[in-house]
C-alpha positions as a printed Julia matrix, in Angstrom:
519×3 Matrix{Float64}:
 22.74  58.23  76.97
 24.36  57.26  73.69
 22.59  58.3   70.49
 20.77  55.31  68.91
 22.06  56.29  65.46
 25.66  55.99  66.75
 24.92  52.51  68.13
 23.31  51.4   64.86
 26.18  52.77  62.74
 28.7   51.17  65.11
 27.03  47.76  64.65
 27.0   48.27  60.86
 30.69  49.18  61.02
 31.51  46.05  63.06
 29.66  43.82  60.58
 31.39  45.52  57.64
 34.82  45.07  59.21
 34.07  41.4   59.92
 33.06  40.95  56.27
 36.35  42.49  55.1
 38.41  40.36  57.49
 36.71  37.11  56.41
 36.81  38.01  52.73
 40.5   38.89  52.63
 41.44  36.05  54.97
 39.94  33.6   52.47
 41.76  35.44  49.69
 45.01  35.13  51.67
 44.48  31.37  52.05
 43.91  31.04  48.3
 47.1   32.95  47.51
 49.16  30.93  49.98
 47.96  27.48  48.88
 46.54  27.82  45.35
 48.29  30.76  43.7
 52.05  30.98  43.98
 55.12  30.48  41.78
 56.16  27.14  43.3
 54.58  23.91  42.09
 51.38  23.19  40.19
 48.82  25.76  41.28
 45.73  27.54  40.09
 47.78  30.34  38.59
 51.48  30.85  37.94
 52.74  34.32  38.94
 56.1   35.82  39.77
 57.47  35.75  43.32
 57.3   39.54  43.67
 53.64  39.66  42.54
 52.79  36.83  44.92
 54.6   38.54  47.82
 52.91  41.89  47.09
 49.48  40.27  46.99
 50.16  38.56  50.32
 51.1   41.94  51.83
 47.99  43.5   50.28
 45.67  40.94  51.91
 47.44  41.0   55.31
 47.34  44.82  55.35
 43.59  44.88  54.73
 42.99  42.23  57.4
 45.06  44.09  60.03
 43.54  47.49  59.23
 40.03  46.02  59.32
 40.68  44.42  62.72
 41.85  47.76  64.18
 38.85  49.44  62.62
 36.55  46.79  64.12
 38.06  47.46  67.57
 37.48  51.21  67.17
 33.85  50.61  66.16
 33.38  48.41  69.23
 34.86  51.1   71.5
 32.56  53.64  69.87
 29.6   51.37  70.57
 30.5   50.66  74.21
 32.23  53.87  75.38
 30.69  57.15  76.45
 33.85  59.25  76.87
 35.38  62.17  75.0
 38.36  59.89  74.22
 36.11  58.13  71.74
 36.64  61.01  69.29
 40.16  59.67  68.62
 38.65  56.3   67.79
 36.23  58.0   65.41
 39.1   59.71  63.6
 40.97  56.41  63.38
 37.84  54.83  61.87
 37.78  57.47  59.11
 41.54  57.04  58.62
 41.3   53.22  58.44
 38.25  53.36  56.16
 40.07  55.69  53.78
 43.01  53.27  53.54
 40.64  50.35  52.94
 38.89  52.38  50.25
 42.18  53.3   48.54
 43.42  49.7   48.63
 40.06  48.5   47.29
 40.54  50.75  44.25
 43.68  48.78  43.32
 41.81  45.79  41.8
 39.76  48.25  39.73
 42.92  49.93  38.44
 44.33  46.47  37.79
 41.27  45.57  35.68
 41.26  48.9   33.81
 44.96  48.69  33.0
 44.43  45.1   31.84
 41.66  46.33  29.55
 43.92  49.0   28.07
 46.64  46.42  27.57
 44.21  44.21  25.66
 43.11  47.09  23.48
 40.06  49.23  22.83
 38.25  46.29  21.22
 37.1   44.9   24.57
 35.11  48.1   25.18
 32.46  46.57  22.95
 32.13  43.62  25.3
 29.37  44.96  27.59
 29.26  41.82  29.77
 32.87  42.36  30.75
 32.2   45.86  32.03
 29.06  44.76  33.85
 31.13  42.15  35.71
 33.89  44.73  36.32
 31.36  47.26  37.68
 29.71  44.74  40.02
 33.08  43.44  41.26
 34.33  46.99  41.81
 31.26  47.99  43.8
 31.59  44.93  46.04
 35.13  46.03  46.92
 34.44  49.77  47.24
 31.18  49.71  49.24
 32.68  48.38  52.54
 35.28  51.18  52.55
 32.62  53.78  51.79
 30.38  52.44  54.57
 33.24  52.71  57.1
 34.27  56.23  56.02
 30.71  57.62  55.94
 29.78  55.95  59.24
 32.95  57.33  60.84
 32.25  60.85  59.57
 28.66  60.79  60.86
 29.66  59.39  64.26
 32.53  61.92  64.61
 30.18  64.79  63.8
 27.69  63.59  66.42
 30.37  63.07  69.11
 31.99  66.45  68.45
 28.68  68.12  69.18
 28.06  65.87  72.19
 31.52  66.33  73.78
 32.11  69.89  72.55
 32.96  71.29  75.98
 35.19  68.37  76.99
 37.43  68.31  73.9
 41.11  69.16  74.57
 41.99  71.16  71.45
 45.76  70.89  71.98
 45.62  67.13  72.53
 43.39  66.66  69.49
 45.76  68.82  67.39
 48.74  66.6   68.27
 46.67  63.5   67.42
 45.6   65.04  64.08
 49.24  65.76  63.17
 50.16  62.13  63.86
 47.29  60.97  61.66
 48.38  63.3   58.85
 51.97  62.07  59.08
 50.77  58.46  59.06
 48.54  59.25  56.07
 51.49  60.67  54.09
 53.68  57.62  54.83
 50.91  55.15  53.98
 50.01  57.09  50.83
 53.63  56.85  49.64
 53.72  53.12  50.43
 50.47  52.57  48.51
 51.79  54.52  45.52
 54.94  52.37  45.48
 52.79  49.23  45.79
 50.54  50.27  42.91
 53.54  51.23  40.78
 55.03  47.76  41.07
 51.73  45.87  41.0
 49.69  47.34  38.14
 50.24  45.05  35.14
 52.21  46.3   32.19
 49.86  44.44  29.91
 51.88  41.32  29.24
 49.39  38.95  30.84
 46.39  40.54  29.23
 47.95  41.79  26.02
 46.19  40.57  22.93
 48.53  38.7   20.62
 48.94  40.5   17.33
 48.79  38.68  14.02
 52.51  38.11  13.87
 53.85  37.15  10.48
 57.21  35.43  10.98
 60.13  37.05   9.19
 61.76  35.36   6.22
 64.0   32.51   7.28
 67.6   33.58   7.02
 70.76  31.55   7.04
 72.59  31.28  10.32
 75.5   28.9   10.38
 75.63  28.85  14.19
 72.04  27.65  14.8
 71.11  24.34  13.19
 68.84  22.62  15.76
 66.7   23.09  18.87
 69.6   22.81  21.34
 71.63  25.42  19.41
 68.61  27.74  19.41
 68.24  27.55  23.22
 72.0   27.99  23.71
 72.05  31.1   21.47
 69.32  32.88  23.43
 66.25  31.75  21.53
 62.88  31.91  23.31
 60.54  29.01  23.93
 57.29  29.59  22.06
 55.35  28.77  25.23
 56.92  28.83  28.68
 57.09  25.63  30.76
 54.35  25.29  33.35
 51.86  27.28  31.31
 48.36  25.94  30.82
 49.2   26.07  27.13
 52.55  24.3   27.51
 53.87  23.15  24.13
 55.06  19.65  23.24
 57.33  19.16  21.49
 59.0   22.37  22.64
 59.55  25.04  19.99
 62.33  27.62  20.05
 62.11  30.98  18.29
 65.62  31.85  17.05
 66.81  35.5   17.03
 66.69  35.46  13.2
 63.03  34.42  13.15
 63.45  30.72  12.46
 61.65  28.12  14.57
 63.38  24.93  15.75
 61.49  21.94  17.1
 62.73  19.56  19.76
 63.05  15.98  18.52
 59.96  13.83  18.99
 60.23  11.04  21.52
 59.57   7.53  20.28
 56.62   5.73  21.85
 57.77   2.88  24.08
 55.97  -0.34  23.1
 57.99  -2.83  25.14
 58.79  -5.94  23.19
 59.33  -5.95  19.43
 56.06  -5.02  17.77
 54.54  -7.2   15.07
 52.54  -5.64  12.28
 49.56  -6.71  10.22
 47.7   -5.33   7.23
 44.16  -4.24   7.95
 41.45  -3.71   5.33
 39.25  -0.63   5.32
 35.52  -1.48   4.95
 34.37  -1.31   1.34
 31.85   1.45   2.02
 34.6    3.68   3.54
 37.69   2.86   1.46
 37.66   5.78  -0.95
 41.31   6.85  -1.11
 42.69   3.99   0.98
 42.1    0.22   0.84
 44.46  -1.11   3.52
 46.83   0.16   6.23
 49.39  -1.33   8.59
 48.7   -1.44  12.31
 50.56  -2.98  15.28
 49.32  -6.24  16.74
 48.44  -4.56  20.05
 45.78  -2.53  18.21
 42.82  -4.94  18.42
 39.03  -5.0   17.92
 38.9   -2.06  15.52
 35.43  -0.52  15.26
 34.82   2.16  12.62
 32.87   5.34  13.32
 30.63   5.58  10.26
 29.04   8.78  11.52
 32.34  10.65  11.25
 32.55  12.56   7.96
 35.78  14.0    6.54
 37.35  13.84   3.08
 40.87  13.16   4.37
 40.32  11.27   7.64
 38.7    8.11   8.96
 37.91   7.56  12.64
 37.87   4.29  14.56
 37.99   2.85  18.08
 40.32   0.07  19.19
 41.44  -1.84  22.25
 45.05  -1.0   23.14
 46.51  -4.18  24.63
 49.5   -2.19  25.96
 47.39   0.25  28.0
 44.42  -2.08  28.45
 42.05   0.68  27.37
 39.72   1.51  24.5
 41.12   4.45  22.56
 40.21   6.69  19.62
 42.31   6.74  16.45
 42.34   8.7   13.2
 43.6    7.35   9.86
 44.93   9.49   7.02
 43.33   8.39   3.74
 46.35   9.71   1.86
 49.26   8.11   3.74
 47.8    5.44   6.01
 49.33   7.17   9.05
 47.46   6.77  12.36
 47.05   9.24  15.22
 45.55   7.97  18.47
 44.7    9.66  21.76
 45.94   8.54  25.17
 44.53  10.34  28.2
 44.85   9.85  31.93
 42.84  12.48  33.82
 42.29  12.22  37.58
 40.04  14.55  39.57
 42.04  15.15  42.76
 39.57  17.56  44.29
 36.73  19.84  43.25
 37.9   21.7   40.11
 41.43  20.29  40.48
 42.76  17.78  37.98
 46.02  15.95  37.34
 47.23  13.78  34.5
 48.14  14.12  30.84
 46.87  14.1   27.26
 48.91  12.58  24.44
 48.6   12.1   20.73
 50.75   9.2   19.6
 51.49   8.79  15.93
 52.14   5.71  13.8
 53.96   6.46  10.54
 53.56   4.25   7.45
 57.18   3.07   7.97
 56.08   1.65  11.38
 57.85   4.32  13.42
 55.8    5.32  16.51
 56.3    8.69  18.27
 54.53  10.93  20.77
 53.48  13.72  18.42
 51.91  15.85  21.13
 51.8   15.78  24.93
 50.13  18.02  27.5
 50.61  17.85  31.28
 47.47  18.66  33.27
 48.34  20.76  36.33
 44.96  21.84  37.66
 42.4   22.74  35.0
 40.28  20.09  33.3
 41.8   19.59  29.86
 40.7   17.17  27.15
 41.58  16.69  23.5
 38.52  17.1   21.29
 37.46  13.87  19.63
 37.2   15.07  16.03
 40.78  15.39  14.82
 41.44  15.83  11.1
 44.32  15.24   8.69
 45.13  17.6    5.86
 44.38  16.13   2.39
 48.08  15.39   1.8
 48.41  13.8    5.26
 51.19  16.2    6.34
 49.26  18.03   9.07
 46.97  17.01  11.91
 44.39  19.42  13.34
 42.88  19.1   16.8
 41.43  21.16  19.68
 42.55  21.02  23.32
 39.58  21.98  25.48
 40.74  23.76  28.66
 38.14  24.42  31.35
 35.9   27.05  29.66
 38.39  27.83  26.88
 40.23  25.98  24.15
 43.38  26.0   22.04
 43.46  24.86  18.42
 46.57  23.3   16.88
 47.66  22.33  13.38
 50.69  20.09  13.85
 53.3   19.09  11.27
 53.45  15.3   11.6
 57.13  15.2   10.66
 58.43  17.75  13.16
 55.64  18.29  15.72
 55.6   22.02  14.98
 52.29  23.74  15.72
 51.88  26.24  12.88
 49.24  28.22  14.84
 51.61  29.21  17.64
 52.24  32.96  17.49
 48.93  33.74  15.79
 45.85  35.15  17.47
 43.57  32.33  16.35
 40.49  30.99  18.11
 38.53  28.42  16.14
 36.95  24.98  16.23
 38.05  22.02  14.14
 35.38  22.59  11.46
 36.59  26.18  10.99
 39.8   24.83   9.4
 39.33  24.26   5.66
 41.91  22.75   3.27
 42.26  22.99  -0.48
 41.93  19.66  -2.32
 45.62  18.74  -2.35
 46.57  20.38   0.95
 48.62  23.28  -0.36
 46.39  25.96   1.18
 44.64  26.15   4.53
 41.96  28.73   5.38
 40.97  29.38   8.99
 37.79  31.09  10.12
 38.9   32.61  13.44
 36.46  33.96  16.01
 36.79  36.35  18.95
 36.87  34.7   22.35
 33.81  36.26  24.01
 35.06  35.34  27.5
 38.2   37.46  27.23
 37.45  39.78  24.32
 40.65  38.58  22.67
 41.21  37.21  19.21
 40.55  37.92  15.58
 37.2   37.71  13.83
 38.45  37.03  10.35
 40.01  34.65   7.87
 43.65  33.61   7.76
 45.17  31.94   4.72
 48.29  29.77   4.77
 50.36  28.59   1.82
 52.04  25.35   2.89
 54.5   25.62   0.0
 55.81  28.96   1.32
 57.07  28.48   4.88
 53.61  27.89   6.34
 52.96  31.6    6.73
 49.46  32.71   7.75
 48.15  35.99   6.38
 44.94  37.8    7.21
 42.78  38.21   4.1
 39.57  39.47   5.73
 38.34  40.6    9.16
 35.46  42.19  10.98
 36.11  44.88  13.55
 34.98  44.5   17.15
 32.08  46.92  16.82
 30.64  44.81  13.98
 31.0   41.65  16.04
 29.79  42.81  19.45
 27.24  45.48  18.54
 26.01  44.45  15.09
 26.31  40.67  15.8
 28.05  39.96  12.5
 29.71  36.63  11.77
 31.69  34.92   9.0
 30.19  31.7    7.68
 30.31  29.08   4.89
 34.06  29.19   4.26
 35.15  26.94   1.37
 37.57  26.53  -1.53
 36.38  26.25  -5.12
 37.22  23.22  -7.29
 40.42  24.83  -8.62
 41.65  25.49  -5.05
 42.64  28.99  -6.16
 39.6   30.85  -4.86
 37.98  31.06  -1.44
 34.28  31.75  -0.91
 32.66  32.89   2.34
 29.65  34.79   3.62
 29.13  37.55   6.17
 25.83  38.05   7.97
 24.09  38.67  11.26
 23.16  36.12  13.88
 19.62  36.55  15.22
 17.94  33.95  17.43
 20.62  31.4   16.51
 19.94  31.9   12.8
 22.45  33.21  10.25
 21.0   36.0    8.1
 23.09  36.49   4.95
 24.21  40.05   4.16
 27.16  39.74   1.8
 29.09  37.04  -0.09
 32.81  37.33  -0.89
 35.35  35.67  -3.15
 39.11  35.82  -2.63
 41.43  35.02  -5.52
 44.61  33.52  -4.06
 47.1   34.08  -6.94
 45.88  37.66  -7.47
 45.36  38.37  -3.77
 42.1   40.05  -4.73
 38.96  40.22  -2.55
 35.72  40.61  -4.51
 32.15  41.2   -3.34
 29.76  38.83  -5.1
 26.48  40.39  -6.17
């Protein structure tokens, strides 16, 4: 009569193996159809990483199936031969356990590649712990069940065990264990990330622009080995493309002109009297009809309006620079193909005062929901346009040069909303209140200052460390320039129950580069 505990543990083992098979089969399907290097997928990875992950999932499925068979034989058999099955169960469970540790190592190495700052993000480690336990527990259940069943059967079949036969079987298992252990080590060596995907971008200050007679435009930069600022196919794909030259200079691909079909006629449009501070009239194309002003939109340098685009037959949002009369308008075509899968594009088209029309910015939507935030803003001098691209549960902020399309925030670890970008009165300086991305633990909690008269270089003038942000709940607030545009004021305090409690006020003198605490 078979021990009831052996039957119960065998059933538990069968259920556990079925869970592993189903879980990793679904994971295999996802990797085959949604995550691979070819085409528009959920995630872009290299071919070798994709191939290794496929092997990883297939290996776990196959091992779990063999383990399931051994548990079934243990449940149904009452022979001394079952001891070999018990040993195979322990062997298979150990492999499953070792392979399950890989995702944990992957996460830990990713954390180290991001930096120690994420250690203050307790939610991240809670999620990591829960995810790790879900992967480890099935392997532990199989190993412990196998050990208990083996112990019981050794006692039960003590007199029937062929020691020589079992010794040969044990040697084969040991040899197999050594081979598999080496294979797993090789797999882990090639699979654990080196930190590139999770590495936190440093505050990179571009080097001084130097003369290089051989590189004079975007095409020369690519030909001479320059790197694209953002790789094609990325969720954060850049348009127009930007090339980082070996000497530190950045070259922008020429903007494409917006196709308007037949020759466009222009008309002068008057700004309503209650909104015309800084601008009385502006030129707009005749296909821009039924203009309706958004009087609730408040910005010193920008006006917002809606219009009917007769070319696209849609109502669109536009922004008018009070300084130059230039117009930026959004064109979006977003289609939900399936649950959580989107296709389409976002564009910002730009109308210059000289009637030239270009596509200033374009973004191809591959899978994630992506939408340009409605509240775009011009700089006071009308030379730069700020906007936010919302991407699923994240976002990317851009400050684009309207003459070249260059995004001056590329290469900087900045995470901010549109109202966190503050300009001096005449647009020479820009101050950015950057915040840490709490989802990833990446980013800077601090203030960057850019002098537009000096190569648009952003420099960090103040920051909070990660312990202050995550543990002490500190935040920077109330960033502004003074009337002279030579001093910046801001406050630092704690956030409690959605209220900002002031702790310290600061003043930064731009010419002197001096940070002062205000009593």
